[in-house]
All heavy atoms as TSV, in Angstrom:
chain	resi	resn	atom	element	x	y	z
A	1	MET	N	N	-33.239	1.082	-4.178
A	1	MET	CA	C	-31.937	1.488	-3.856
A	1	MET	C	C	-30.994	0.303	-4.209
A	1	MET	O	O	-31.209	-0.779	-3.663
A	1	MET	CB	C	-31.798	1.887	-2.386
A	1	MET	CG	C	-30.472	2.290	-1.973
A	1	MET	SD	S	-30.449	2.698	-0.182
A	1	MET	CE	C	-29.726	4.258	-0.291
A	2	GLN	N	N	-29.975	0.567	-4.976
A	2	GLN	CA	C	-29.050	-0.540	-5.291
A	2	GLN	C	C	-27.839	-0.523	-4.438
A	2	GLN	O	O	-27.351	0.590	-3.988
A	2	GLN	CB	C	-28.631	-0.411	-6.755
A	2	GLN	CG	C	-29.703	-0.760	-7.714
A	2	GLN	CD	C	-29.130	-0.845	-9.096
A	2	GLN	OE1	O	-28.015	-0.429	-9.395
A	2	GLN	NE2	N	-29.869	-1.403	-10.015
A	3	ARG	N	N	-27.316	-1.680	-4.075
A	3	ARG	CA	C	-26.129	-1.809	-3.351
A	3	ARG	C	C	-24.943	-1.698	-4.178
A	3	ARG	O	O	-24.931	-2.090	-5.346
A	3	ARG	CB	C	-26.137	-3.184	-2.621
A	3	ARG	CG	C	-27.168	-3.322	-1.577
A	3	ARG	CD	C	-27.269	-4.678	-0.982
A	3	ARG	NE	N	-25.956	-5.320	-0.730
A	3	ARG	CZ	C	-25.856	-6.531	-0.268
A	3	ARG	NH1	N	-26.930	-7.200	0.051
A	3	ARG	NH2	N	-24.680	-7.056	-0.134
A	4	ARG	N	N	-23.898	-1.102	-3.653
A	4	ARG	CA	C	-22.661	-0.973	-4.438
A	4	ARG	C	C	-21.879	-2.276	-4.249
A	4	ARG	O	O	-21.727	-2.771	-3.151
A	4	ARG	CB	C	-21.812	0.164	-3.871
A	4	ARG	CG	C	-22.457	1.496	-4.104
A	4	ARG	CD	C	-21.529	2.564	-3.628
A	4	ARG	NE	N	-22.247	3.855	-3.618
A	4	ARG	CZ	C	-21.657	5.008	-3.381
A	4	ARG	NH1	N	-20.377	5.075	-3.099
A	4	ARG	NH2	N	-22.370	6.092	-3.414
A	5	ARG	N	N	-21.470	-2.794	-5.351
A	5	ARG	CA	C	-20.684	-4.090	-5.299
A	5	ARG	C	C	-19.304	-3.695	-5.630
A	5	ARG	O	O	-18.991	-2.888	-6.484
A	5	ARG	CB	C	-21.234	-5.015	-6.401
A	5	ARG	CG	C	-22.676	-5.445	-6.243
A	5	ARG	CD	C	-22.810	-6.418	-5.104
A	5	ARG	NE	N	-24.181	-6.693	-4.834
A	5	ARG	CZ	C	-24.606	-7.834	-4.338
A	5	ARG	NH1	N	-23.801	-8.734	-4.055
A	5	ARG	NH2	N	-25.898	-8.000	-4.086
A	6	PHE	N	N	-18.393	-4.426	-4.951
A	6	PHE	CA	C	-16.951	-4.179	-5.127
A	6	PHE	C	C	-16.274	-5.555	-5.312
A	6	PHE	O	O	-16.386	-6.382	-4.416
A	6	PHE	CB	C	-16.330	-3.444	-3.902
A	6	PHE	CG	C	-14.899	-3.102	-4.136
A	6	PHE	CD1	C	-14.525	-2.056	-4.958
A	6	PHE	CD2	C	-13.913	-3.853	-3.531
A	6	PHE	CE1	C	-13.197	-1.705	-5.140
A	6	PHE	CE2	C	-12.589	-3.528	-3.716
A	6	PHE	CZ	C	-12.210	-2.484	-4.483
A	7	LYS	N	N	-15.630	-5.745	-6.421
A	7	LYS	CA	C	-14.937	-7.023	-6.715
A	7	LYS	C	C	-13.603	-6.920	-6.040
A	7	LYS	O	O	-12.741	-6.087	-6.416
A	7	LYS	CB	C	-14.840	-7.171	-8.232
A	7	LYS	CG	C	-14.143	-8.411	-8.714
A	7	LYS	CD	C	-15.068	-9.600	-8.490
A	7	LYS	CE	C	-14.405	-10.800	-9.179
A	7	LYS	NZ	N	-15.161	-11.973	-9.087
A	8	GLN	N	N	-13.264	-7.819	-5.196
A	8	GLN	CA	C	-11.979	-7.910	-4.495
A	8	GLN	C	C	-10.930	-8.503	-5.433
A	8	GLN	O	O	-11.191	-9.503	-6.089
A	8	GLN	CB	C	-12.075	-8.758	-3.205
A	8	GLN	CG	C	-12.995	-8.235	-2.189
A	8	GLN	CD	C	-12.525	-6.853	-1.553
A	8	GLN	OE1	O	-11.390	-6.572	-1.629
A	8	GLN	NE2	N	-13.455	-6.105	-1.042
A	9	THR	N	N	-9.755	-7.865	-5.472
A	9	THR	CA	C	-8.732	-8.351	-6.358
A	9	THR	C	C	-7.762	-9.278	-5.614
A	9	THR	O	O	-7.031	-10.032	-6.264
A	9	THR	CB	C	-7.930	-7.197	-6.940
A	9	THR	OG1	O	-7.429	-6.360	-5.907
A	9	THR	CG2	C	-8.808	-6.336	-7.850
A	10	THR	N	N	-7.723	-9.188	-4.252
A	10	THR	CA	C	-6.933	-10.093	-3.500
A	10	THR	C	C	-7.774	-10.944	-2.554
A	10	THR	O	O	-8.879	-10.465	-2.199
A	10	THR	CB	C	-5.877	-9.285	-2.675
A	10	THR	OG1	O	-6.574	-8.380	-1.803
A	10	THR	CG2	C	-4.907	-8.531	-3.576
A	11	SER	N	N	-7.243	-12.017	-2.068
A	11	SER	CA	C	-8.019	-12.846	-1.241
A	11	SER	C	C	-8.169	-12.294	0.153
A	11	SER	O	O	-7.345	-11.405	0.602
A	11	SER	CB	C	-7.444	-14.294	-1.093
A	11	SER	OG	O	-6.226	-14.237	-0.401
A	12	LEU	N	N	-9.126	-12.757	0.931
A	12	LEU	CA	C	-9.356	-12.278	2.279
A	12	LEU	C	C	-8.082	-12.541	3.135
A	12	LEU	O	O	-7.607	-11.676	3.909
A	12	LEU	CB	C	-10.522	-12.976	2.896
A	12	LEU	CG	C	-10.821	-12.678	4.354
A	12	LEU	CD1	C	-11.138	-11.194	4.573
A	12	LEU	CD2	C	-11.941	-13.531	4.940
A	13	GLU	N	N	-7.495	-13.702	2.966
A	13	GLU	CA	C	-6.255	-14.077	3.733
A	13	GLU	C	C	-5.170	-13.062	3.453
A	13	GLU	O	O	-4.443	-12.656	4.356
A	13	GLU	CB	C	-5.809	-15.519	3.415
A	13	GLU	CG	C	-6.784	-16.577	3.846
A	13	GLU	CD	C	-7.861	-16.838	2.788
A	13	GLU	OE1	O	-7.792	-16.343	1.678
A	13	GLU	OE2	O	-8.807	-17.531	3.125
A	14	GLU	N	N	-4.969	-12.704	2.151
A	14	GLU	CA	C	-3.891	-11.810	1.816
A	14	GLU	C	C	-4.180	-10.360	2.431
A	14	GLU	O	O	-3.214	-9.756	2.904
A	14	GLU	CB	C	-3.773	-11.667	0.243
A	14	GLU	CG	C	-3.213	-12.916	-0.379
A	14	GLU	CD	C	-3.279	-12.835	-1.882
A	14	GLU	OE1	O	-4.003	-12.025	-2.436
A	14	GLU	OE2	O	-2.666	-13.635	-2.556
A	15	ARG	N	N	-5.430	-9.942	2.332
A	15	ARG	CA	C	-5.749	-8.653	2.877
A	15	ARG	C	C	-5.537	-8.626	4.399
A	15	ARG	O	O	-5.037	-7.623	4.910
A	15	ARG	CB	C	-7.146	-8.259	2.502
A	15	ARG	CG	C	-7.297	-7.870	1.002
A	15	ARG	CD	C	-8.668	-7.478	0.664
A	15	ARG	NE	N	-9.474	-8.707	0.459
A	15	ARG	CZ	C	-10.721	-8.902	0.863
A	15	ARG	NH1	N	-11.354	-7.951	1.488
A	15	ARG	NH2	N	-11.321	-10.004	0.668
A	16	LEU	N	N	-5.953	-9.677	5.072
A	16	LEU	CA	C	-5.770	-9.662	6.520
A	16	LEU	C	C	-4.313	-9.778	6.862
A	16	LEU	O	O	-3.849	-9.113	7.838
A	16	LEU	CB	C	-6.466	-10.924	7.071
A	16	LEU	CG	C	-8.041	-10.730	7.152
A	16	LEU	CD1	C	-8.651	-12.127	7.529
A	16	LEU	CD2	C	-8.424	-9.694	8.088
A	17	ALA	N	N	-3.498	-10.506	6.141
A	17	ALA	CA	C	-2.027	-10.599	6.440
A	17	ALA	C	C	-1.430	-9.206	6.174
A	17	ALA	O	O	-0.562	-8.831	6.993
A	17	ALA	CB	C	-1.403	-11.641	5.538
A	18	GLU	N	N	-1.777	-8.504	5.172
A	18	GLU	CA	C	-1.232	-7.170	4.862
A	18	GLU	C	C	-1.670	-6.178	6.022
A	18	GLU	O	O	-0.825	-5.420	6.444
A	18	GLU	CB	C	-1.743	-6.656	3.570
A	18	GLU	CG	C	-1.170	-7.359	2.358
A	18	GLU	CD	C	-1.835	-6.919	1.052
A	18	GLU	OE1	O	-2.677	-6.037	1.064
A	18	GLU	OE2	O	-1.464	-7.536	0.010
A	19	GLN	N	N	-2.880	-6.300	6.475
A	19	GLN	CA	C	-3.357	-5.463	7.567
A	19	GLN	C	C	-2.538	-5.729	8.782
A	19	GLN	O	O	-2.121	-4.813	9.531
A	19	GLN	CB	C	-4.852	-5.684	7.783
A	19	GLN	CG	C	-5.375	-4.780	8.933
A	19	GLN	CD	C	-6.820	-5.023	9.209
A	19	GLN	OE1	O	-7.351	-6.059	8.829
A	19	GLN	NE2	N	-7.440	-4.146	9.992
A	20	ALA	N	N	-2.334	-7.036	9.107
A	20	ALA	CA	C	-1.579	-7.418	10.341
A	20	ALA	C	C	-0.144	-6.845	10.219
A	20	ALA	O	O	0.348	-6.300	11.239
A	20	ALA	CB	C	-1.579	-8.902	10.467
A	21	GLN	N	N	0.466	-7.013	9.077
A	21	GLN	CA	C	1.824	-6.476	8.928
A	21	GLN	C	C	1.881	-4.979	9.105
A	21	GLN	O	O	2.798	-4.450	9.764
A	21	GLN	CB	C	2.383	-6.906	7.537
A	21	GLN	CG	C	3.801	-6.455	7.321
A	21	GLN	CD	C	4.262	-6.904	5.908
A	21	GLN	OE1	O	3.487	-7.229	5.048
A	21	GLN	NE2	N	5.587	-6.988	5.775
A	22	ARG	N	N	0.927	-4.275	8.513
A	22	ARG	CA	C	0.885	-2.827	8.612
A	22	ARG	C	C	0.660	-2.411	10.066
A	22	ARG	O	O	1.303	-1.419	10.550
A	22	ARG	CB	C	-0.263	-2.277	7.754
A	22	ARG	CG	C	-0.356	-0.779	7.708
A	22	ARG	CD	C	-1.444	-0.280	6.795
A	22	ARG	NE	N	-2.682	-0.994	6.861
A	22	ARG	CZ	C	-3.621	-0.899	7.763
A	22	ARG	NH1	N	-3.415	0.011	8.774
A	22	ARG	NH2	N	-4.718	-1.546	7.730
A	23	LEU	N	N	-0.189	-3.024	10.806
A	23	LEU	CA	C	-0.466	-2.752	12.144
A	23	LEU	C	C	0.774	-3.022	13.065
A	23	LEU	O	O	1.024	-2.210	13.929
A	23	LEU	CB	C	-1.694	-3.503	12.722
A	23	LEU	CG	C	-3.030	-2.999	12.189
A	23	LEU	CD1	C	-4.136	-4.055	12.457
A	23	LEU	CD2	C	-3.371	-1.657	12.796
A	24	ARG	N	N	1.447	-4.126	12.784
A	24	ARG	CA	C	2.671	-4.391	13.560
A	24	ARG	C	C	3.732	-3.332	13.324
A	24	ARG	O	O	4.450	-2.918	14.291
A	24	ARG	CB	C	3.145	-5.781	13.235
A	24	ARG	CG	C	2.330	-6.879	13.828
A	24	ARG	CD	C	3.104	-8.113	14.092
A	24	ARG	NE	N	2.230	-9.177	14.483
A	24	ARG	CZ	C	1.899	-9.389	15.807
A	24	ARG	NH1	N	2.310	-8.567	16.743
A	24	ARG	NH2	N	1.088	-10.367	16.127
A	25	GLN	N	N	3.895	-2.871	12.078
A	25	GLN	CA	C	4.859	-1.819	11.773
A	25	GLN	C	C	4.479	-0.528	12.470
A	25	GLN	O	O	5.284	0.218	13.048
A	25	GLN	CB	C	4.955	-1.577	10.263
A	25	GLN	CG	C	5.702	-2.699	9.548
A	25	GLN	CD	C	5.707	-2.470	8.012
A	25	GLN	OE1	O	4.981	-1.576	7.531
A	25	GLN	NE2	N	6.459	-3.266	7.342
A	26	GLU	N	N	3.134	-0.241	12.506
A	26	GLU	CA	C	2.652	0.938	13.176
A	26	GLU	C	C	2.842	0.853	14.639
A	26	GLU	O	O	3.265	1.850	15.259
A	26	GLU	CB	C	1.179	1.130	12.857
A	26	GLU	CG	C	0.485	2.220	13.557
A	26	GLU	CD	C	-1.023	2.263	13.339
A	26	GLU	OE1	O	-1.433	1.954	12.163
A	26	GLU	OE2	O	-1.773	2.565	14.221
A	27	ALA	N	N	2.700	-0.341	15.241
A	27	ALA	CA	C	2.922	-0.514	16.688
A	27	ALA	C	C	4.330	-0.267	17.044
A	27	ALA	O	O	4.639	0.246	18.175
A	27	ALA	CB	C	2.512	-1.875	17.122
A	28	THR	N	N	5.265	-0.663	16.195
A	28	THR	CA	C	6.727	-0.397	16.535
A	28	THR	C	C	7.079	1.072	16.642
A	28	THR	O	O	8.013	1.423	17.338
A	28	THR	CB	C	7.648	-1.102	15.549
A	28	THR	OG1	O	7.441	-0.612	14.209
A	28	THR	CG2	C	7.446	-2.589	15.536
A	29	SER	N	N	6.321	1.939	15.895
A	29	SER	CA	C	6.623	3.335	15.923
A	29	SER	C	C	5.936	4.094	17.048
A	29	SER	O	O	6.198	5.247	17.330
A	29	SER	CB	C	6.254	3.974	14.537
A	29	SER	OG	O	4.860	3.917	14.365
A	30	LEU	N	N	4.941	3.408	17.689
A	30	LEU	CA	C	4.214	4.046	18.784
A	30	LEU	C	C	4.938	3.850	20.090
A	30	LEU	O	O	5.621	2.829	20.283
A	30	LEU	CB	C	2.851	3.424	18.932
A	30	LEU	CG	C	1.849	3.707	17.756
A	30	LEU	CD1	C	0.589	2.874	17.911
A	30	LEU	CD2	C	1.530	5.162	17.703
A	31	PRO	N	N	4.850	4.804	21.047
A	31	PRO	CA	C	5.419	4.597	22.345
A	31	PRO	C	C	4.583	3.601	23.147
A	31	PRO	O	O	3.410	3.354	22.844
A	31	PRO	CB	C	5.337	5.974	22.976
A	31	PRO	CG	C	4.133	6.617	22.254
A	31	PRO	CD	C	4.182	6.077	20.840
A	32	PRO	N	N	5.149	2.926	24.123
A	32	PRO	CA	C	4.411	1.964	24.975
A	32	PRO	C	C	3.202	2.665	25.539
A	32	PRO	O	O	3.266	3.799	26.021
A	32	PRO	CB	C	5.397	1.548	26.043
A	32	PRO	CG	C	6.740	1.865	25.520
A	32	PRO	CD	C	6.607	3.061	24.536
A	33	GLY	N	N	2.096	1.933	25.429
A	33	GLY	CA	C	0.829	2.483	25.949
A	33	GLY	C	C	-0.423	1.835	25.362
A	33	GLY	O	O	-0.267	0.802	24.694
A	34	ILE	N	N	-1.512	2.464	25.501
A	34	ILE	CA	C	-2.808	1.903	25.070
A	34	ILE	C	C	-2.877	1.764	23.587
A	34	ILE	O	O	-3.321	0.726	23.052
A	34	ILE	CB	C	-3.994	2.725	25.665
A	34	ILE	CG1	C	-4.047	2.597	27.154
A	34	ILE	CG2	C	-5.302	2.281	25.047
A	34	ILE	CD1	C	-5.043	3.524	27.838
A	35	GLU	N	N	-2.479	2.801	22.872
A	35	GLU	CA	C	-2.641	2.790	21.404
A	35	GLU	C	C	-1.700	1.690	20.780
A	35	GLU	O	O	-2.143	1.005	19.865
A	35	GLU	CB	C	-2.210	4.151	20.796
A	35	GLU	CG	C	-3.185	5.257	21.111
A	35	GLU	CD	C	-4.609	4.950	20.616
A	35	GLU	OE1	O	-4.721	4.434	19.509
A	35	GLU	OE2	O	-5.584	5.166	21.358
A	36	ARG	N	N	-0.548	1.497	21.320
A	36	ARG	CA	C	0.348	0.411	20.867
A	36	ARG	C	C	-0.263	-0.979	21.130
A	36	ARG	O	O	-0.220	-1.802	20.256
A	36	ARG	CB	C	1.715	0.525	21.589
A	36	ARG	CG	C	2.694	-0.498	21.048
A	36	ARG	CD	C	4.036	-0.259	21.752
A	36	ARG	NE	N	5.004	-1.160	21.226
A	36	ARG	CZ	C	6.281	-1.032	21.360
A	36	ARG	NH1	N	6.795	-0.070	22.006
A	36	ARG	NH2	N	7.074	-1.902	20.805
A	37	GLU	N	N	-0.858	-1.111	22.297
A	37	GLU	CA	C	-1.448	-2.407	22.661
A	37	GLU	C	C	-2.660	-2.672	21.731
A	37	GLU	O	O	-2.903	-3.816	21.323
A	37	GLU	CB	C	-1.906	-2.432	24.089
A	37	GLU	CG	C	-0.715	-2.417	25.081
A	37	GLU	CD	C	0.251	-3.598	24.826
A	37	GLU	OE1	O	-0.234	-4.717	24.675
A	37	GLU	OE2	O	1.452	-3.325	24.883
A	38	ARG	N	N	-3.368	-1.649	21.374
A	38	ARG	CA	C	-4.545	-1.785	20.487
A	38	ARG	C	C	-4.086	-2.228	19.127
A	38	ARG	O	O	-4.736	-3.081	18.462
A	38	ARG	CB	C	-5.323	-0.513	20.405
A	38	ARG	CG	C	-6.240	-0.227	21.567
A	38	ARG	CD	C	-7.095	0.967	21.251
A	38	ARG	NE	N	-7.874	1.249	22.458
A	38	ARG	CZ	C	-8.238	2.454	22.877
A	38	ARG	NH1	N	-7.836	3.519	22.166
A	38	ARG	NH2	N	-8.906	2.659	23.946
A	39	ALA	N	N	-3.028	-1.617	18.659
A	39	ALA	CA	C	-2.496	-1.993	17.314
A	39	ALA	C	C	-2.040	-3.373	17.288
A	39	ALA	O	O	-2.311	-4.177	16.376
A	39	ALA	CB	C	-1.395	-1.051	16.883
A	40	ILE	N	N	-1.342	-3.840	18.342
A	40	ILE	CA	C	-0.893	-5.191	18.421
A	40	ILE	C	C	-2.068	-6.204	18.565
A	40	ILE	O	O	-2.067	-7.251	17.863
A	40	ILE	CB	C	0.093	-5.363	19.638
A	40	ILE	CG1	C	1.393	-4.582	19.400
A	40	ILE	CG2	C	0.352	-6.868	19.884
A	40	ILE	CD1	C	2.310	-4.471	20.572
A	41	ARG	N	N	-3.101	-5.803	19.321
A	41	ARG	CA	C	-4.255	-6.699	19.369
A	41	ARG	C	C	-4.962	-6.857	18.102
A	41	ARG	O	O	-5.351	-7.906	17.685
A	41	ARG	CB	C	-5.223	-6.136	20.463
A	41	ARG	CG	C	-6.392	-7.025	20.696
A	41	ARG	CD	C	-7.374	-6.557	21.767
A	41	ARG	NE	N	-6.690	-6.177	22.985
A	41	ARG	CZ	C	-6.847	-5.027	23.655
A	41	ARG	NH1	N	-7.670	-4.084	23.136
A	41	ARG	NH2	N	-6.226	-4.760	24.733
A	42	LYS	N	N	-5.153	-5.736	17.382
A	42	LYS	CA	C	-5.753	-5.785	16.029
A	42	LYS	C	C	-4.916	-6.639	15.024
A	42	LYS	O	O	-5.481	-7.360	14.188
A	42	LYS	CB	C	-5.952	-4.397	15.458
A	42	LYS	CG	C	-7.162	-3.680	16.067
A	42	LYS	CD	C	-7.364	-2.379	15.378
A	42	LYS	CE	C	-8.653	-1.723	15.836
A	42	LYS	NZ	N	-8.927	-0.507	15.041
A	43	ALA	N	N	-3.624	-6.517	15.088
A	43	ALA	CA	C	-2.772	-7.322	14.267
A	43	ALA	C	C	-2.953	-8.826	14.563
A	43	ALA	O	O	-3.034	-9.639	13.639
A	43	ALA	CB	C	-1.269	-6.949	14.461
A	44	ARG	N	N	-3.007	-9.199	15.862
A	44	ARG	CA	C	-3.246	-10.587	16.205
A	44	ARG	C	C	-4.562	-11.069	15.696
A	44	ARG	O	O	-4.731	-12.189	15.231
A	44	ARG	CB	C	-3.111	-10.748	17.727
A	44	ARG	CG	C	-1.758	-10.980	18.243
A	44	ARG	CD	C	-1.688	-11.530	19.600
A	44	ARG	NE	N	-2.538	-10.811	20.554
A	44	ARG	CZ	C	-2.128	-9.894	21.438
A	44	ARG	NH1	N	-0.803	-9.619	21.529
A	44	ARG	NH2	N	-2.984	-9.309	22.237
A	45	GLN	N	N	-5.602	-10.199	15.813
A	45	GLN	CA	C	-6.897	-10.566	15.350
A	45	GLN	C	C	-6.953	-10.767	13.842
A	45	GLN	O	O	-7.584	-11.739	13.366
A	45	GLN	CB	C	-7.987	-9.520	15.798
A	45	GLN	CG	C	-8.268	-9.489	17.248
A	45	GLN	CD	C	-9.189	-8.329	17.648
A	45	GLN	OE1	O	-9.362	-7.378	16.867
A	45	GLN	NE2	N	-9.719	-8.443	18.848
A	46	ALA	N	N	-6.260	-9.908	13.147
A	46	ALA	CA	C	-6.190	-10.061	11.696
A	46	ALA	C	C	-5.482	-11.385	11.326
A	46	ALA	O	O	-5.909	-12.124	10.365
A	46	ALA	CB	C	-5.494	-8.879	11.026
A	47	GLU	N	N	-4.423	-11.699	11.969
A	47	GLU	CA	C	-3.673	-12.959	11.743
A	47	GLU	C	C	-4.513	-14.126	12.014
A	47	GLU	O	O	-4.567	-15.102	11.262
A	47	GLU	CB	C	-2.398	-12.977	12.531
A	47	GLU	CG	C	-1.368	-11.999	12.049
A	47	GLU	CD	C	-0.137	-11.902	12.990
A	47	GLU	OE1	O	-0.286	-12.417	14.183
A	47	GLU	OE2	O	0.828	-11.380	12.607
A	48	THR	N	N	-5.265	-14.079	13.164
A	48	THR	CA	C	-6.146	-15.198	13.533
A	48	THR	C	C	-7.251	-15.353	12.516
A	48	THR	O	O	-7.621	-16.458	12.073
A	48	THR	CB	C	-6.728	-14.908	14.942
A	48	THR	OG1	O	-5.708	-14.845	15.887
A	48	THR	CG2	C	-7.691	-16.095	15.333
A	49	GLY	N	N	-7.813	-14.226	12.042
A	49	GLY	CA	C	-8.889	-14.332	11.000
A	49	GLY	C	C	-8.334	-14.920	9.720
A	49	GLY	O	O	-9.086	-15.691	9.076
A	50	ALA	N	N	-7.155	-14.566	9.336
A	50	ALA	CA	C	-6.560	-15.196	8.116
A	50	ALA	C	C	-6.383	-16.693	8.264
A	50	ALA	O	O	-6.715	-17.431	7.354
A	50	ALA	CB	C	-5.195	-14.546	7.798
A	51	HIS	N	N	-5.887	-17.142	9.478
A	51	HIS	CA	C	-5.753	-18.582	9.714
A	51	HIS	C	C	-7.084	-19.289	9.690
A	51	HIS	O	O	-7.180	-20.388	9.155
A	51	HIS	CB	C	-4.990	-18.814	11.017
A	51	HIS	CG	C	-3.608	-18.392	11.004
A	51	HIS	ND1	N	-2.688	-18.894	10.143
A	51	HIS	CD2	C	-2.918	-17.477	11.744
A	51	HIS	CE1	C	-1.497	-18.344	10.291
A	51	HIS	NE2	N	-1.593	-17.473	11.303
A	52	ILE	N	N	-8.108	-18.718	10.302
A	52	ILE	CA	C	-9.403	-19.348	10.349
A	52	ILE	C	C	-9.959	-19.430	8.908
A	52	ILE	O	O	-10.571	-20.450	8.570
A	52	ILE	CB	C	-10.340	-18.572	11.294
A	52	ILE	CG1	C	-9.886	-18.783	12.719
A	52	ILE	CG2	C	-11.787	-19.018	11.093
A	52	ILE	CD1	C	-10.672	-17.939	13.775
A	53	SER	N	N	-9.818	-18.396	8.135
A	53	SER	CA	C	-10.338	-18.381	6.755
A	53	SER	C	C	-9.636	-19.385	5.906
A	53	SER	O	O	-10.259	-20.171	5.144
A	53	SER	CB	C	-10.148	-17.022	6.145
A	53	SER	OG	O	-10.680	-16.973	4.843
A	54	GLU	N	N	-8.305	-19.593	6.107
A	54	GLU	CA	C	-7.575	-20.587	5.383
A	54	GLU	C	C	-8.050	-21.987	5.811
A	54	GLU	O	O	-8.242	-22.875	4.945
A	54	GLU	CB	C	-6.046	-20.504	5.686
A	54	GLU	CG	C	-5.406	-19.379	4.976
A	54	GLU	CD	C	-3.935	-19.286	5.365
A	54	GLU	OE1	O	-3.352	-20.217	5.923
A	54	GLU	OE2	O	-3.347	-18.200	5.118
A	55	TRP	N	N	-8.304	-22.153	7.118
A	55	TRP	CA	C	-8.747	-23.479	7.596
A	55	TRP	C	C	-10.118	-23.781	7.068
A	55	TRP	O	O	-10.406	-24.924	6.625
A	55	TRP	CB	C	-8.767	-23.418	9.121
A	55	TRP	CG	C	-9.317	-24.688	9.755
A	55	TRP	CD1	C	-8.733	-25.896	9.802
A	55	TRP	CD2	C	-10.552	-24.850	10.358
A	55	TRP	NE1	N	-9.520	-26.758	10.430
A	55	TRP	CE2	C	-10.670	-26.157	10.813
A	55	TRP	CE3	C	-11.657	-23.954	10.609
A	55	TRP	CZ2	C	-11.807	-26.644	11.472
A	55	TRP	CZ3	C	-12.728	-24.444	11.284
A	55	TRP	CH2	C	-12.832	-25.738	11.697
A	56	LEU	N	N	-11.035	-22.813	7.031
A	56	LEU	CA	C	-12.389	-23.022	6.536
A	56	LEU	C	C	-12.420	-23.383	5.018
A	56	LEU	O	O	-13.282	-24.074	4.558
A	56	LEU	CB	C	-13.292	-21.847	6.843
A	56	LEU	CG	C	-13.693	-21.645	8.325
A	56	LEU	CD1	C	-14.329	-20.336	8.509
A	56	LEU	CD2	C	-14.502	-22.799	8.809
A	57	ASN	N	N	-11.473	-22.726	4.294
A	57	ASN	CA	C	-11.461	-22.947	2.845
A	57	ASN	C	C	-10.587	-24.170	2.420
A	57	ASN	O	O	-10.497	-24.426	1.227
A	57	ASN	CB	C	-10.990	-21.709	2.164
A	57	ASN	CG	C	-11.950	-20.616	2.219
A	57	ASN	OD1	O	-13.181	-20.802	2.198
A	57	ASN	ND2	N	-11.488	-19.361	2.365
A	58	SER	N	N	-9.969	-24.839	3.409
A	58	SER	CA	C	-9.111	-25.970	3.037
A	58	SER	C	C	-9.923	-27.157	2.512
A	58	SER	O	O	-11.086	-27.349	2.910
A	58	SER	CB	C	-8.335	-26.392	4.264
A	58	SER	OG	O	-9.154	-27.033	5.228
A	59	PRO	N	N	-9.329	-27.878	1.593
A	59	PRO	CA	C	-10.024	-29.033	1.054
A	59	PRO	C	C	-10.187	-30.173	2.041
A	59	PRO	O	O	-11.081	-31.049	1.901
A	59	PRO	CB	C	-9.148	-29.479	-0.127
A	59	PRO	CG	C	-7.777	-28.897	0.168
A	59	PRO	CD	C	-7.996	-27.730	1.011
A	60	GLY	N	N	-9.423	-30.159	3.112
A	60	GLY	CA	C	-9.470	-31.291	4.114
A	60	GLY	C	C	-10.709	-31.158	5.012
A	60	GLY	O	O	-11.075	-32.076	5.726
A	61	LEU	N	N	-11.333	-29.993	5.032
A	61	LEU	CA	C	-12.525	-29.746	5.881
A	61	LEU	C	C	-13.727	-30.482	5.289
A	61	LEU	O	O	-14.130	-30.201	4.166
A	61	LEU	CB	C	-12.759	-28.270	6.030
A	61	LEU	CG	C	-13.800	-27.875	7.068
A	61	LEU	CD1	C	-13.340	-28.263	8.473
A	61	LEU	CD2	C	-14.029	-26.361	7.003
A	62	GLN	N	N	-14.302	-31.381	6.030
A	62	GLN	CA	C	-15.461	-32.142	5.541
A	62	GLN	C	C	-16.711	-31.752	6.294
A	62	GLN	O	O	-16.630	-31.445	7.515
A	62	GLN	CB	C	-15.186	-33.635	5.777
A	62	GLN	CG	C	-14.010	-34.222	5.008
A	62	GLN	CD	C	-14.181	-34.154	3.507
A	62	GLN	OE1	O	-15.299	-34.464	3.041
A	62	GLN	NE2	N	-13.162	-33.838	2.771
A	63	PRO	N	N	-17.829	-31.695	5.624
A	63	PRO	CA	C	-19.114	-31.401	6.270
A	63	PRO	C	C	-19.524	-32.576	7.162
A	63	PRO	O	O	-19.145	-33.674	6.926
A	63	PRO	CB	C	-20.082	-31.165	5.137
A	63	PRO	CG	C	-19.537	-31.966	3.983
A	63	PRO	CD	C	-18.059	-31.899	4.119
A	64	PRO	N	N	-20.289	-32.261	8.204
A	64	PRO	CA	C	-20.785	-33.372	9.106
A	64	PRO	C	C	-21.689	-34.292	8.347
A	64	PRO	O	O	-22.421	-33.882	7.402
A	64	PRO	CB	C	-21.502	-32.628	10.189
A	64	PRO	CG	C	-21.685	-31.229	9.772
A	64	PRO	CD	C	-20.763	-30.946	8.642
A	65	ARG	N	N	-21.600	-35.558	8.745
A	65	ARG	CA	C	-22.474	-36.571	8.009
A	65	ARG	C	C	-23.663	-36.994	8.874
A	65	ARG	O	O	-23.705	-37.092	10.045
A	65	ARG	CB	C	-21.636	-37.808	7.747
A	65	ARG	CG	C	-20.590	-37.436	6.728
A	65	ARG	CD	C	-19.744	-38.629	6.439
A	65	ARG	NE	N	-18.622	-38.189	5.601
A	65	ARG	CZ	C	-17.718	-38.903	5.092
A	65	ARG	NH1	N	-17.749	-40.203	5.350
A	65	ARG	NH2	N	-16.769	-38.416	4.368
């Protein structure tokens, strides 16, 4: 059985930032409540993931010696 491979055209950081923006827009259209809080929480998680990925891929990050 072969695995399906998919070549990403945008970076992980870009995709996470787009997802966060989309979730924040979705949250503004929702009434206050659980669903709105979930969308905001997912947006924050996507933003945090993008920042962590940028940090891990930065040239300043050095391996332990």
